N, C-alpha and C positions, 0 to 999 in steps of 0.2 A: 504493499500500500504506499509506504513512504517513498518507494523508488518511482511508482507511478505518478505521485504528486510532485516529485521532483522533476520528472520528465515534462509534465504538464506546465509546470511553472517555467521551465527552460523554454518550451515552445512558445508560450505566451510572451516571455521576455524577448525572444527574437521576433516574434510577429509585431510586438509593440514598436520595435525599431524599423521594421520593414514596411508595415502597413498599419498606420495608426487606426484608421476608421474600422478596418475588419477586426482589429484587436479590440476596439471599444464594443463592436457588435457581438463579438465573443463573450465579453463579459456581461452584456446584457441578456444573453441567452441562458437557458436553464443549466444549472451547474453540471448535471451528469452528461451534458452534450458538449461542454467546452473543450474537453481533450480532443474529440473528433473534429470539431470545427477548427481548433488551432492547428491540427495537422493538415486539413484541407486548405485552409488559408496560408499556412507556411509553404506548402507544396506550390501554390499559386504564386506566392511572392518569389520562390526560387526561380520559376519559370519566367516571370517578368523581368528578373534581374540578369538573365544569362548574357544578354548583349553587353551589359555594363562590365561584365567580368572577363570578357575575351577581347583580343585585339583583332580577330578576323572570324568569319563565319564558321569554318570548320570545327575548331575547338568548341564553339557554341553548340553545334550539331552533336557533337560527341556527349556534351553534358546532357542534352535533351535525350539522346539515345540511352543514357544511363537510366533516366526515369522511365522511359518507355520500356526497357528490358525489365526493369524492376516490377513494374505494374503487370507486364504480360507474364511474369513468372520465371524469367531468366535468372539463373543463379548468380548472386553477387555476394562474394564472401564478406564485403565491408558493410553489408546492410545493417547488421546488428551494431556496428560502431557508429552508424549515422542515425541519431535519434529521430530525426525528422522522417527519414526512409522507414524505419521501423514503426513509427506512429501511424504513418500513412497506410502501410500494409495492415496494421492492426484495425485501423478505421474501415478499410475496404471490407476486411473479413466480418467484423462486428456488425456492420450496417449493410452488407450485401450490395455494395456500391457497383454501378456498371463500369467495368474496366475500360470498355470502349470509349466512354465519355472522358476518362482521365487520360487515356492515350490520346485522344483527339485534342486535348489541351496541349500536350507536348508538341503534336504535329503542327497546330496552328501557330505556335510560337517560333516556328522556323522563319515565318515571314519577318519577325522582328530583327533577324540576324543580317538581312540584306537591305538594300536601299531601293528595291523595287517598289514602284508605286502601288497604292491600293486602286485596283482597276475601275471599280464601280461601287455604288452604294449597296448593290446585291452582295458584292464580295465582301464588303465591310460587315453586313448583316451576318454572313457566314462566319467571319472571323469572330465576331462578338458572340455568335451562337456557340461557338466552340470554346470560348474563354470565359467571359463574363456571365453569359446566360447559363453555361454548363456549371459554373461554380455556384451559382444560386440554387440551380435544380439539385446538385449534389448536397449542398447544405440543407435543402428542404428534405431530402431523403434521410438525412440524419436526425433532423428534428421531428419528422412526422411522415414515415415512409408511406402510410396508408392514404395520406391526403395529397402528398406532393405531385403525383401524377395528374391530378385533376387541375393543376394550376401551371401546367407546362407553358401555356401561352403567356402568363404573366411573367415567368422567368425569361421567356424568349425576348419579349418587348423591353422588360425592365433591363435586361442584360445589354441591349443594344444602346438604350438611353445612357446606362452607366458608362459603357465603353466609349461613347461619343464624348461624355463629360470627361472622362479620363484622358482622352486623346487631346482635348482641348487644354486641360491642366498641363500637360506635358509637351504642349506645342513648342514653347521655346527650346526645351531640351532636345526634341526631336529635330528641330531646324538646325541646331548646332551639330547634330549627329548625321545630318543628311537624310533624315527620314521624313516622309510625308504620309499621314494617316487620312488626310482629307481625300475622299475618292476622286478619281480622274474625271468621272462625269461632272462632278460639282465643280471642279477646277475649270474644266472645258466650258461650262456654261457661263463662267465669269471671265472667259478669255485667258485663262492661265493654264500652265502644265506644271509638272514637277519642278522643272528648273527655275521658271520664273516665280513660282510660289516661294522657293527657298531663297532666291535672290531678294525678293521682296521690295524691289524698287517701286513697282506700281501699288502703292499702299491702298488705293481705293479698291482696286480689284481684288487685292487680298482680303480686305475688309469684307467685301461681298461674299468671298468664299467662306471665310470664318462664320459669317452670319448664316449661310445656307447650311453649313455643316451643323451648326448649333440647332437650326430649325429642323433638320433631319433627326437629330436626337430628341427634340421636343415632340415630334410626331410620334415617335416610338413611347415616349413617356405617356402621351394621351392614350395611346392604345393599351398600355399597361393598365392605366386607370380605369379605362373602358372595360377591361376584363373581369372586373368586379372586385369587391372587397376580399382581402385575404383572411383566412382563419388565423386566430391568435397564434396557434401553434407554428405557423410558418413565417410570421412577421420578422423574427430574428434573422432569417436568411436574406431578407430584403433590406435590413437596416443600412448596409454600407451604401446603398443607392439613394438614401434619403437626402444626401447633399447634392445630387445630380441636378435638380431643377434649378437651384441657385447658380450652379456653374453655367448651364445652358443659357439661362436668362441673362447673366452677366456677360457671357461671351457674345450673345447677340447685340447687347448694348455697346460693347467695347469695340467690336469688329477687329480691325488690324492692331488695335492697342493691346490685344491679349498677349503681345510679345513683350510689353513693356510694364503691365500692371497685373498684379496677381488675381487669379479668379477664385482661389480658395478662401473660405471664411475662416476665422479664428477657430482654434480647436474647441473652445468652450461652446461656441455657437453650433458647431458640428455635433458635439456630444448632446447638447440640449435638444437639437433636432431629432437625433436618434431616440432619446427618451420620450419625446412627444410622439414619435411615430410608433413606438412600442405600446404607449398607453392608449392611443387613439386609433391605432391601426390605419393611419393615413399617411402615404408616402408620396 
């Protein structure tokens, strides 16, 4: 018991450093679910940070392959020495999580390693579906497996809205790294392509593209809300997306200025928003 508590606390500590919003959401979840949620969110954080930890794509693909092999049952002698890997496998077994969805998360993150443009809004929806939406659905299975399947549409649309908000938050960092998550069809509609968006010399067109991308996220947020009220048991899985609307609205207002002004609200406001969402089931 003491060892399990120590592992959980270690996972929570790492999650707090890597992803504060999902850390707070974990603390607002039922106590008996926190270990599993910390493992899932920690796994997601590891995938999201792969590009930052490598100097070129191939070592990144090797890191992603490690997780893919682990999930698919390939032997890894170092698994027991990796607390996150051990906790993830324990969570998969304890909650009968679909391995295909977890493998899909690793495969989607290959996109992060390269500078290829996101081709279309449809492609972005697919990427978000395999990352943010999948994570919401997996967390829902941990929280209430009997109810989770009936709210897959909520997870789908909520995840896309969250992914757009996340891409807007990271847009200055992505630009510095030569990455563009704004879909090419949105760029094209505003008279831009990957290169001209990165250069940013036409600030008016860049602003139009940012606003259109934020509006795309708000469309999915509206569809998420139209899907109906969530049961109380699943709300904790959606708490990390409670900050999405503020980010999307602010990005629409700022346009090209998202590169100069922060979109994220102070931590205390985000935490208060999560608590309100938990109490009133309104996201």
